[in-house]
NUDOFI-585354 format. One record per residue: x, y, z of N, C-alpha, C in turn; residue in three letters. Coordinates in steps of 0.1 Angstrom, whole numbers, always signed. Layout:
<recs>
   n.c1   n.c2   n.c3  ca.c1  ca.c2  ca.c3   c.c1   c.c2   c.c3  code
      X      Y      Z      X      Y      Z      X      Y      Z   ALA
...
</recs>
This chain:
<recs>
   n.c1   n.c2   n.c3  ca.c1  ca.c2  ca.c3   c.c1   c.c2   c.c3  code
  +1264   -209   +436  +1256   -196   +442  +1244   -193   +441   MET
  +1239   -192   +453  +1231   -179   +457  +1228   -165   +456   LYS
  +1223   -158   +445  +1217   -146   +442  +1211   -135   +449   ILE
  +1215   -130   +456  +1199   -127   +470  +1197   -108   +451   SER
  +1183   -113   +450  +1175   -105   +447  +1172    -95   +451   THR
  +1164    -95   +463  +1156    -87   +472  +1156    -72   +465   LYS
  +1166    -65   +464  +1174    -51   +465  +1169    -47   +450   GLU
  +1164    -58   +438  +1156    -55   +425  +1140    -54   +426   PHE
  +1137    -53   +437  +1123    -57   +436  +1123    -46   +437   ARG
  +1108    -42   +435  +1098    -30   +437  +1091    -28   +445   VAL
  +1090    -20   +456  +1081    -27   +470  +1071    -22   +466   ARG
  +1060    -24   +471  +1039    -22   +466  +1046     -1   +468   GLU
  +1040     +5   +461  +1035    +15   +467  +1050    +23   +464   SER
  +1057    +16   +461  +1071    +32   +459  +1079    +35   +452   GLU
  +1081    +49   +449  +1082    +57   +441  +1090    +58   +434   GLN
  +1097    +50   +419  +1106    +46   +417  +1110    +59   +405   VAL
  +1122    +62   +412  +1133    +65   +404  +1145    +65   +398   ARG
  +1146    +61   +385  +1156    +55   +380  +1171    +57   +382   LEU
  +1169    +76   +381  +1184    +78   +381  +1191    +75   +391   LYS
  +1182    +66   +400  +1193    +64   +417  +1194    +50   +415   LYS
  +1188    +42   +402  +1190    +28   +405  +1198    +22   +396   LEU
  +1207    +12   +400  +1223    +10   +391  +1221     +3   +374   PRO
  +1222    +13   +363  +1226     +1   +358  +1232    -10   +354   ASN
  +1241     -7   +363  +1257    -15   +361  +1253    -23   +377   LYS
  +1260    -39   +384  +1265    -41   +396  +1274    -49   +395   VAL
  +1277    -46   +410  +1298    -56   +413  +1289    -74   +400   LYS
  +1296    -77   +390  +1297    -90   +388  +1291   -100   +394   ALA
  +1282   -114   +390  +1285   -121   +401  +1288   -136   +397   PHE
  +1294   -129   +393  +1309   -141   +377  +1319   -136   +380   TYR
  +1327   -148   +380  +1345   -143   +381  +1350   -140   +367   LYS
  +1342   -149   +359  +1347   -151   +341  +1333   -153   +338   SER
  +1340   -154   +321  +1332   -165   +313  +1329   -175   +314   ASP
  +1338   -182   +317  +1333   -197   +322  +1330   -199   +330   GLU
  +1331   -192   +344  +1322   -192   +356  +1308   -184   +356   HIS
  +1302   -176   +346  +1290   -167   +339  +1288   -182   +338   TYR
  +1292   -196   +323  +1290   -204   +319  +1281   -214   +332   LYS
  +1291   -215   +338  +1284   -225   +350  +1274   -224   +358   GLU
  +1275   -207   +362  +1268   -205   +371  +1251   -206   +360   LEU
  +1244   -196   +350  +1237   -196   +348  +1234   -213   +338   LEU
  +1248   -223   +342  +1235   -236   +338  +1232   -246   +350   ALA
  +1236   -237   +363  +1230   -242   +370  +1219   -243   +376   ALA
  +1217   -233   +376  +1202   -218   +373  +1194   -226   +361   HIS
  +1201   -233   +353  +1191   -234   +337  +1187   -247   +339   ILE
  +1188   -256   +350  +1191   -275   +355  +1177   -269   +369   LYS
  +1185   -261   +376  +1170   -260   +386  +1164   -253   +380   GLU
  +1155   -251   +373  +1144   -246   +364  +1138   -253   +354   LEU
  +1142   -255   +348  +1139   -267   +342  +1133   -281   +351   SER
  +1137   -283   +360  +1137   -294   +362  +1120   -287   +378   GLU
  +1122   -275   +383  +1111   -273   +390  +1097   -264   +376   ARG
  +1101   -263   +362  +1088   -260   +355  +1085   -278   +348   GLN
  +1096   -291   +351  +1091   -297   +353  +1082   -303   +359   ASP
  +1075   -298   +373  +1072   -305   +384  +1058   -286   +376   LEU
  +1058   -277   +372  +1049   -273   +374  +1037   -278   +362   LEU
  +1042   -286   +353  +1036   -292   +347  +1028   -301   +347   TYR
  +1041   -309   +357  +1028   -321   +360  +1019   -317   +375   ALA
  +1024   -304   +382  +1012   -306   +390  +1003   -300   +386   HIS
  +1001   -291   +375   +988   -284   +366   +978   -277   +371   ASN
   +986   -273   +385   +974   -257   +389   +982   -248   +388   ARG
   +990   -236   +387  +1002   -231   +383   +996   -229   +374   TYR
  +1004   -215   +366  +1007   -214   +357  +1017   -200   +361   SER
  +1030   -198   +352  +1036   -185   +357  +1034   -178   +340   LEU
  +1035   -163   +346  +1037   -154   +339  +1050   -143   +341   LEU
  +1058   -145   +327  +1070   -136   +328  +1070   -127   +317   LEU
  +1067   -114   +316  +1073    -93   +315  +1077    -95   +312   ILE
  +1088    -91   +302  +1098    -86   +306  +1096    -70   +291   PHE
  +1098    -63   +298  +1101    -47   +294  +1111    -43   +300   GLN
  +1113    -29   +285  +1129    -22   +284  +1132    -13   +269   ALA
  +1141     -4   +265  +1145     +3   +265  +1150     -8   +250   MET
  +1150     -1   +236  +1155     -8   +225  +1165    -10   +230   ASP
  +1175    -25   +228  +1187    -32   +226  +1190    -29   +238   ALA
  +1182    -37   +251  +1187    -35   +272  +1186    -53   +264   ALA
  +1184    -64   +259  +1187    -74   +258  +1176    -84   +263   GLY
  +1165    -84   +259  +1153    -86   +258  +1151   -103   +255   LYS
  +1157   -100   +244  +1151   -112   +233  +1167   -121   +242   ASP
  +1179   -110   +243  +1187   -120   +244  +1187   -131   +260   GLY
  +1181   -128   +266  +1177   -127   +279  +1165   -138   +286   ALA
  +1155   -137   +273  +1145   -152   +268  +1152   -162   +265   ILE
  +1164   -157   +255  +1170   -169   +248  +1175   -179   +257   LYS
  +1186   -174   +266  +1193   -183   +276  +1190   -181   +287   HIS
  +1183   -179   +291  +1169   -182   +304  +1170   -194   +306   VAL
  +1158   -193   +292  +1147   -206   +292  +1152   -214   +283   MET
  +1163   -213   +281  +1173   -229   +268  +1171   -238   +272   SER
  +1164   -241   +287  +1166   -252   +289  +1155   -259   +291   GLY
  +1140   -250   +292  +1130   -256   +294  +1124   -262   +284   VAL
  +1112   -272   +286  +1109   -279   +275  +1101   -272   +271   ASN
  +1105   -268   +255  +1090   -257   +248  +1077   -259   +248   PRO
  +1069   -275   +250  +1059   -280   +257  +1052   -273   +261   GLN
  +1065   -269   +279  +1062   -263   +290  +1057   -241   +290   GLY
  +1061   -240   +275  +1068   -227   +279  +1057   -221   +258   CYS
  +1055   -207   +264  +1051   -196   +256  +1054   -187   +255   GLN
  +1060   -186   +241  +1067   -167   +244  +1063   -159   +226   VAL
  +1051   -148   +237  +1048   -143   +227  +1056   -127   +221   PHE
  +1057   -119   +207  +1060   -108   +213  +1049    -99   +208   SER
  +1052    -83   +216  +1040    -78   +208  +1039    -66   +200   PHE
  +1042    -66   +186  +1047    -57   +180  +1028    -43   +179   LYS
  +1029    -37   +174  +1018    -25   +165  +1006    -33   +165   HIS
   +998    -32   +176   +987    -41   +172   +976    -34   +160   PRO
   +968    -48   +154   +963    -53   +144   +949    -40   +143   SER
   +942    -44   +133   +929    -36   +126   +917    -43   +137   ALA
   +918    -51   +138   +910    -60   +151   +914    -62   +166   GLU
   +923    -57   +172   +933    -56   +184   +930    -41   +188   GLU
   +927    -32   +177   +922    -20   +184   +912    -12   +180   LEU
   +902    -31   +178   +889    -23   +182   +880    -34   +191   ALA
   +893    -35   +203   +885    -44   +212   +893    -31   +225   HIS
   +889    -37   +235   +899    -28   +247   +914    -34   +248   ASP
   +926    -20   +255   +939    -22   +253   +940    -40   +256   PHE
   +934    -46   +269   +939    -53   +273   +936    -71   +270   LEU
   +926    -65   +258   +921    -75   +252   +929    -93   +243   TRP
   +941    -83   +240   +949    -96   +226   +956   -100   +237   ARG
   +962    -92   +245   +974   -104   +253   +968   -108   +261   THR
   +949   -105   +268   +945   -121   +277   +946   -129   +270   THR
   +948   -129   +248   +943   -141   +248   +952   -150   +246   ARG
   +968   -144   +246   +977   -153   +248   +983   -157   +265   ASP
   +975   -155   +271   +980   -159   +288   +980   -173   +293   LEU
   +991   -179   +299   +998   -190   +296   +985   -202   +302   PRO
   +985   -212   +300   +973   -222   +301   +982   -231   +320   GLU
   +975   -233   +326   +980   -238   +339   +990   -248   +338   ARG
  +1000   -248   +343  +1008   -262   +342  +1022   -251   +331   GLY
  +1023   -243   +327  +1031   -236   +314  +1036   -225   +322   ARG
  +1051   -217   +315  +1051   -207   +318  +1052   -199   +305   ILE
  +1046   -185   +308  +1043   -181   +291  +1046   -167   +293   GLY
  +1053   -163   +278  +1067   -152   +278  +1060   -141   +274   ILE
  +1064   -129   +277  +1057   -118   +273  +1071   -111   +265   PHE
  +1070   -107   +253  +1081    -98   +249  +1074    -85   +248   ASN
  +1073    -78   +258  +1068    -66   +256  +1051    -69   +260   ARG
  +1041    -57   +263  +1032    -69   +265  +1019    -53   +265   SER
  +1006    -58   +273   +996    -44   +276  +1008    -30   +284   TYR
  +1020    -40   +285  +1028    -25   +299  +1025    -12   +283   TYR
  +1026    -22   +275  +1033     -5   +259  +1019     -2   +264   GLU
  +1006     +0   +269   +997    +10   +265   +994    +17   +278   GLU
  +1010    +15   +283  +1011    +30   +296  +1023    +37   +293   VAL
  +1028    +26   +284  +1047    +34   +280  +1044    +47   +266   LEU
  +1045    +30   +253  +1048    +38   +242  +1034    +50   +237   VAL
  +1024    +42   +246  +1012    +54   +238  +1016    +64   +249   VAL
  +1015    +69   +264  +1017    +76   +269  +1031    +83   +265   LYS
  +1033    +81   +260  +1049    +92   +252  +1039    +97   +241   VAL
  +1038    +91   +232  +1031    +95   +216  +1014    +95   +224   HIS
  +1005   +103   +228  +1000   +104   +232   +988   +104   +218   PRO
   +991   +109   +210   +982   +105   +191   +981    +92   +189   GLU
   +986    +84   +199   +979    +75   +192   +973    +66   +197   ILE
   +963    +74   +205   +954    +78   +218   +937    +71   +206   LEU
   +946    +88   +194   +929    +89   +183   +925    +79   +174   GLN
   +939    +61   +172   +936    +56   +166   +929    +43   +170   GLY
   +927    +49   +184   +923    +30   +190   +910    +35   +194   GLN
   +899    +42   +192   +887    +43   +185   +878    +44   +197   GLY
   +886    +51   +210   +882    +53   +223   +874    +60   +225   ILE
   +863    +69   +233   +855    +70   +235   +857    +91   +236   PRO
   +858   +105   +232   +870   +117   +234   +867   +114   +248   GLN
   +855   +111   +257   +852   +119   +268   +863   +112   +277   GLU
   +867   +101   +274   +878    +92   +289   +883    +92   +279   LEU
   +889   +101   +266   +905   +100   +268   +915   +115   +278   VAL
   +900   +126   +274   +900   +142   +275   +898   +134   +297   ASP
   +897   +122   +302   +895   +126   +314   +906   +124   +322   ASP
   +908   +138   +329   +922   +143   +335   +928   +125   +346   LYS
   +924   +120   +347   +928   +102   +349   +926    +91   +348   ASN
   +936    +97   +334   +933    +86   +321   +942    +72   +323   PHE
   +955    +78   +327   +965    +73   +328   +962    +59   +345   TRP
   +958    +63   +352   +958    +68   +367   +944    +51   +362   ASP
   +937    +53   +356   +924    +42   +352   +931    +29   +347   LYS
   +938    +34   +336   +945    +25   +330   +951    +16   +341   ARG
   +959    +23   +349   +970    +18   +356   +955     +4   +371   TYR
   +948    +12   +372   +940     +3   +383   +936     -5   +373   ARG
   +933     -3   +358   +930    -15   +353   +935    -27   +350   SER
   +951    -25   +349   +962    -38   +350   +965    -43   +367   ILE
   +964    -30   +371   +963    -42   +386   +956    -53   +390   ASN
   +939    -47   +377   +925    -52   +385   +928    -66   +377   ASP
   +934    -70   +367   +937    -83   +364   +947    -89   +362   LEU
   +958    -85   +371   +965    -89   +377   +968    -95   +389   GLU
   +957    -86   +400   +944    -94   +408   +943   -106   +405   LYS
   +933   -103   +397   +924   -117   +393   +934   -127   +390   HIS
   +945   -126   +380   +950   -136   +372   +955   -148   +384   LEU
   +957   -140   +397   +969   -140   +409   +958   -150   +417   HIS
   +941   -147   +412   +936   -154   +426   +933   -170   +426   ARG
   +934   -166   +403   +930   -180   +398   +949   -187   +391   ASN
   +956   -184   +405   +967   -194   +401   +975   -187   +392   GLY
   +976   -181   +384   +991   -174   +377   +993   -169   +385   THR
  +1012   -171   +384  +1020   -163   +395  +1030   -150   +386   ARG
  +1022   -136   +383  +1035   -130   +376  +1042   -127   +382   ILE
  +1055   -122   +377  +1070   -120   +377  +1070   -108   +364   ILE
  +1075    -93   +365  +1076    -86   +356  +1090    -77   +358   LYS
  +1098    -78   +348  +1109    -75   +345  +1113    -60   +333   PHE
  +1119    -48   +343  +1124    -39   +339  +1134    -47   +335   PHE
  +1144    -40   +324  +1158    -43   +314  +1165    -29   +321   LEU
  +1169    -24   +324  +1169    -13   +331  +1188     -4   +325   HIS
  +1193     +3   +316  +1199     +1   +301  +1199    +17   +304   LEU
  +1214    +23   +303  +1218    +34   +302  +1219    +40   +289   SER
  +1217    +51   +286  +1212    +58   +275  +1232    +56   +261   LYS
  +1239    +55   +278  +1255    +56   +274  +1256    +40   +263   GLU
  +1254    +27   +267  +1251    +16   +268  +1241    +12   +254   GLU
  +1229    +22   +256  +1221    +22   +243  +1231    +26   +235   GLN
  +1240    +42   +230  +1244    +35   +221  +1251    +33   +217   ARG
  +1261    +24   +227  +1273    +14   +221  +1265     +9   +212   LYS
  +1256     +1   +218  +1252     -9   +212  +1243    -14   +198   ARG
  +1236     +5   +199  +1228     +1   +189  +1247     +6   +174   PHE
  +1254    +16   +180  +1264    +17   +170  +1268     -1   +168   LEU
  +1272     -9   +174  +1276    -24   +166  +1266    -26   +161   ARG
  +1253    -24   +167  +1241    -28   +156  +1247    -25   +141   ARG
  +1250    -10   +137  +1256     -5   +125  +1268     -8   +117   VAL
  +1272    -17   +125  +1288    -18   +119  +1290    -34   +112   GLU
  +1280    -36   +120  +1284    -54   +123  +1273    -63   +113   ASP
  +1275    -64   +103  +1265    -68    +90  +1257    -79    +91   PRO
  +1260    -90   +106  +1249    -95   +112  +1242    -93   +121   ALA
  +1242    -77   +124  +1230    -73   +132  +1224    -64   +128   ARG
  +1228    -58   +111  +1225    -47   +103  +1207    -48   +105   ASN
  +1203    -60   +109  +1187    -58   +111  +1182    -55   +121   TRP
  +1187    -56   +126  +1178    -55   +148  +1185    -38   +144   LYS
  +1186    -33   +134  +1186    -15   +136  +1174     -6   +129   PHE
  +1170     +0   +135  +1164     +5   +120  +1164    +26   +125   SER
  +1163    +28   +112  +1157    +49   +114  +1151    +52   +127   LYS
  +1138    +44   +132  +1123    +45   +144  +1132    +39   +155   PHE
  +1147    +31   +158  +1151    +29   +167  +1154    +42   +178   ASP
  +1167    +51   +166  +1170    +69   +166  +1160    +78   +175   LEU
  +1150    +74   +163  +1138    +88   +165  +1132    +82   +181   VAL
  +1127    +68   +186  +1122    +69   +198  +1132    +70   +211   GLU
  +1144    +72   +205  +1162    +76   +218  +1156    +88   +217   ARG
  +1152    +96   +204  +1150   +115   +213  +1143   +113   +227   GLY
  +1140   +102   +225  +1122   +107   +233  +1127    +99   +254   PHE
  +1139   +101   +250  +1142    +91   +263  +1144    +95   +278   TRP
  +1140   +106   +283  +1138   +110   +291  +1118   +111   +291   LYS
  +1109   +112   +284  +1101   +108   +283  +1099    +94   +289   GLU
  +1104    +85   +287  +1096    +70   +292  +1112    +65   +299   TYR
  +1120    +77   +302  +1121    +69   +318  +1103    +76   +323   GLN
  +1107    +88   +324  +1087    +93   +334  +1076    +88   +335   ASP
  +1074    +77   +319  +1071    +66   +318  +1070    +52   +328   ALA
  +1079    +49   +326  +1086    +38   +335  +1084    +44   +354   TYR
  +1086    +51   +349  +1088    +49   +366  +1072    +53   +374   GLU
  +1063    +62   +361  +1054    +57   +367  +1043    +48   +367   ASP
  +1051    +38   +357  +1041    +29   +358  +1051    +16   +363   CYS
  +1059    +16   +371  +1066     +7   +373  +1063     +9   +392   LEU
  +1058    +23   +398  +1056    +32   +407  +1041    +26   +412   SER
  +1031    +25   +400  +1017    +20   +401  +1013     +8   +400   ALA
  +1025     +3   +395  +1018    -13   +390  +1032    -27   +396   THR
  +1038    -20   +406  +1045    -33   +415  +1035    -31   +427   SER
  +1033    -48   +425  +1022    -52   +439  +1026    -60   +441   THR
  +1024    -68   +456  +1029    -78   +463  +1033    -88   +455   GLU
  +1014    -95   +445  +1013   -100   +443  +1017   -103   +427   HIS
  +1018    -99   +422  +1022    -91   +409  +1040    -81   +403   ALA
  +1048    -84   +413  +1063    -68   +416  +1070    -77   +399   PRO
  +1076    -55   +399  +1080    -58   +391  +1092    -55   +397   TRP
  +1108    -56   +386  +1122    -62   +388  +1133    -50   +383   PHE
  +1133    -41   +391  +1145    -33   +381  +1158    -38   +378   VAL
  +1158    -47   +368  +1173    -58   +368  +1183    -44   +354   VAL
  +1194    -38   +364  +1205    -34   +356  +1213    -42   +346   PRO
  +1209    -32   +331  +1213    -43   +321  +1223    -38   +309   ALA
  +1229    -29   +315  +1247    -28   +309  +1253    -39   +305   ASP
  +1253    -51   +318  +1261    -63   +315  +1253    -71   +310   ASP
  +1250    -77   +300  +1239    -86   +297  +1240   -100   +306   LYS
  +1254   -106   +310  +1254   -119   +313  +1251   -116   +327   LEU
  +1255   -110   +336  +1248   -102   +350  +1237   -104   +349   ASN
  +1227    -92   +344  +1209    -92   +339  +1206   -109   +337   ALA
  +1213   -119   +330  +1205   -135   +325  +1209   -139   +338   ARG
  +1217   -136   +352  +1221   -140   +365  +1209   -142   +369   LEU
  +1207   -126   +371  +1196   -118   +382  +1183   -126   +378   ILE
  +1176   -127   +364  +1164   -134   +357  +1165   -142   +363   ILE
  +1174   -154   +356  +1173   -166   +359  +1173   -170   +376   SER
  +1177   -162   +388  +1175   -164   +402  +1165   -164   +407   GLN
  +1159   -149   +398  +1144   -142   +403  +1134   -157   +398   ILE
  +1136   -163   +387  +1122   -170   +384  +1128   -185   +391   VAL
  +1137   -193   +393  +1141   -204   +397  +1133   -198   +418   SER
  +1141   -186   +420  +1130   -185   +432  +1112   -187   +435   ASP
  +1105   -180   +425  +1095   -176   +424  +1086   -187   +422   SER
  +1096   -201   +411  +1088   -207   +412  +1090   -221   +430   LEU
  +1101   -221   +432  +1101   -226   +448  +1085   -222   +457   LYS
  +1087   -211   +456  +1075   -209   +469  +1066   -210   +462   GLU
  +1063   -219   +453  +1048   -228   +444  +1050   -239   +457   LEU
  +1039   -242   +463  +1033   -258   +466  +1032   -261   +459   LYS
  +1037   -272   +453  +1034   -281   +442  +1042   -297   +445   MET
  +1037   -306   +438  +1043   -318   +445  +1037   -328   +429   GLU
  +1044   -337   +430  +1039   -346   +419  +1025   -348   +419   TYR
  +1018   -356   +406  +1005   -361   +415  +1015   -374   +417   PRO
  +1005   -382   +427  +1004   -394   +429   +995   -404   +430   SER
   +996   -419   +430   +988   -423   +425   +979   -431   +437   ALA
   +971   -431   +433   +956   -436   +442   +956   -451   +441   ASP
   +956   -455   +454   +950   -476   +456   +940   -480   +444   ALA
   +935   -473   +437   +931   -477   +422   +939   -480   +405   SER
   +950   -465   +411   +961   -462   +399   +972   -474   +402   ARG
   +969   -477   +414   +981   -484   +419   +978   -496   +412   LEU
   +965   -500   +411   +958   -517   +404   +968   -521   +397   LYS
   +963   -502   +385   +965   -504   +372   +974   -508   +369   GLU
   +985   -501   +380   +998   -499   +373  +1003   -515   +370   LEU
   +998   -521   +386  +1005   -533   +384   +998   -544   +377   LYS
   +989   -539   +373   +979   -547   +366   +985   -547   +345   ALA
   +994   -533   +346  +1000   -532   +332  +1013   -540   +337   LEU
  +1018   -539   +346  +1037   -541   +344  +1032   -558   +343   LYS
  +1022   -563   +349  +1018   -580   +345  +1022   -585   +332   ARG
  +1015   -574   +319  +1008   -574   +305  +1029   -574   +304   SER
  +1031   -560   +310  +1044   -559   +304  +1053   -571   +304   LEU
  +1051   -578   +317  +1065   -588   +319  +1062   -600   +311   ALA
  +1051   -602   +305  +1050   -616   +300  +1056   -614   +285   LYS
</recs>
């Protein structure tokens, strides 16, 4: 089953209004078993394309996941990428920056972990935290060692968006393809998931008082995401707003988008030239003996 994903893509220069975008859409699966069949088919196709990406060794793919707490980023990464060869995939989660990271510009720590050619890199949170959580909590800027006159610039956030766009253009020009996912969770669904984490001993570790504190800034985060998505979704590095209230549906949408993006790349397995063919024949003769 082919899932159309165009409706989830944020067009370049589009002004995003999250309240107008769905947190849930009609399920692409008819039952849990049907979901498993669809996801398995997506994973098989994704695995084959990833193998070609690795062999072609010219492109790399960067997947960025951003969302409110409990939106399902970890689960999406775990399930969608379950069939990918670990040798060709790297996952990085970015928490609070270290003292060393704060001593550099805000793009430095993530740039070190960009995927090599032939590989898929996954950022669970990313440099976008610097225009999301930092924008919601601007007091964080005071600990980043940035000259005060730059912090006071009325265009400070626009310039950060510009820095991000410039980086992504640079990466695209050098063969890295970027896909960005915002898992669009409703406030009510987040409440239900937080309650499940409190009530289930196996999930207690996933919940802390800080999650509840950040929930109190829901509107501010929604505003920050709207500004971010509007300013940084481009033709070469698009954002996809994925309805996240249904985790299973979200995984199917994400896996389809990743598979489609790999299909768009002009890749082929390396072909053997005359010298290589001669070498292979000699090796075959040796093995035959």
